[in-house]
C-alpha positions as CSV (number, residue, x, y, z in Angstrom):
1,M,94.6,162.8,110.6
2,A,92.9,164.7,113.7
3,L,89.8,163.2,115.1
4,D,87.4,165.1,117.3
5,A,85.0,163.7,120.0
6,S,82.2,163.3,117.4
7,D,84.3,160.9,115.3
8,V,84.8,159.1,118.5
9,K,81.1,158.6,119.1
10,K,80.6,157.4,115.6
11,I,83.5,154.9,115.7
12,A,82.2,153.7,119.0
13,H,78.7,153.4,117.7
14,L,79.8,151.2,114.7
15,A,82.0,149.2,117.1
16,R,79.0,148.7,119.4
17,L,81.1,150.3,122.5
18,Q,79.7,152.3,125.1
19,I,81.9,155.3,126.1
20,E,81.3,158.1,128.5
21,T,80.7,161.4,126.7
22,S,83.1,163.1,129.1
23,K,85.8,160.8,127.7
24,A,85.3,161.2,123.9
25,Q,87.7,164.0,123.9
26,D,90.5,162.1,125.8
27,Y,89.9,159.1,123.2
28,A,90.0,161.5,120.4
29,T,93.3,162.8,121.3
30,D,94.8,159.3,122.0
31,L,93.6,158.1,118.7
32,S,94.7,161.2,116.8
33,N,98.3,160.6,118.2
34,I,98.1,156.7,117.2
35,L,97.1,157.7,113.5
36,E,99.8,160.2,113.8
37,F,102.5,157.7,114.6
38,V,101.2,155.3,112.1
39,G,101.6,157.9,109.5
40,Q,105.2,158.5,110.7
41,L,105.8,154.8,110.2
42,Q,104.7,154.8,106.8
43,A,106.7,157.7,105.8
44,V,109.8,155.5,106.5
45,D,111.4,154.2,103.3
46,T,111.7,150.4,103.6
47,Q,112.4,149.6,100.0
48,N,115.9,147.9,100.8
49,I,114.9,146.6,103.9
50,K,115.1,142.8,104.3
51,P,111.9,141.5,106.3
52,M,112.8,139.9,109.6
53,A,110.9,136.9,111.3
54,H,111.7,138.0,114.6
55,P,112.4,141.4,115.7
56,L,115.7,140.3,117.6
57,D,116.6,138.3,114.6
58,A,116.6,135.0,116.9
59,T,115.9,131.5,115.9
60,Q,113.3,129.4,117.5
61,S,114.9,126.2,119.2
62,L,112.9,123.1,118.2
63,R,113.0,119.8,120.3
64,P,113.3,116.7,118.4
65,D,110.1,115.2,117.1
66,I,110.2,111.7,118.9
67,V,107.5,109.7,120.4
68,T,108.2,109.5,124.3
69,E,105.0,107.5,125.3
70,K,104.0,104.1,124.5
71,N,100.5,103.4,122.8
72,Q,98.0,102.9,125.5
73,R,94.9,102.8,123.2
74,A,93.6,99.6,124.4
75,K,94.0,100.3,128.0
76,F,92.2,103.7,128.0
77,Q,89.6,101.9,125.5
78,K,88.9,99.2,128.0
79,I,87.5,101.8,130.6
80,A,85.5,103.8,128.1
81,P,81.6,103.3,128.0
82,S,81.5,102.5,124.4
83,T,83.8,101.9,121.5
84,E,83.9,100.5,118.1
85,D,87.0,99.9,115.6
86,G,89.3,101.7,118.0
87,L,87.2,104.8,118.2
88,Y,85.1,106.4,121.1
89,L,81.3,106.4,120.7
90,V,79.7,109.4,122.1
91,P,76.0,110.1,122.2
92,K,74.5,112.1,119.5
93,V,73.8,115.8,120.6
94,I,73.1,117.5,117.4
95,E,69.8,116.6,115.6
């Protein structure tokens, strides 16, 4: 699908983007190349290809989910301006 400068201007208007008129043809060429590449990708037969979670087929190393800090709620709430039932009270900001 080839785009021209008028197509780019319409797209820019819909996206609320301001582009220079002198660069519209350059954008049209770039966007046409992108659309052509997408078309090439869509033409590839991927019927028997198994989806991958990562392009390098790597696994993510995860750390153990272990608590490493002690509970200091009482210490932090002691210096808070206002608390109730273990919760911090804050001024109402929305009516």
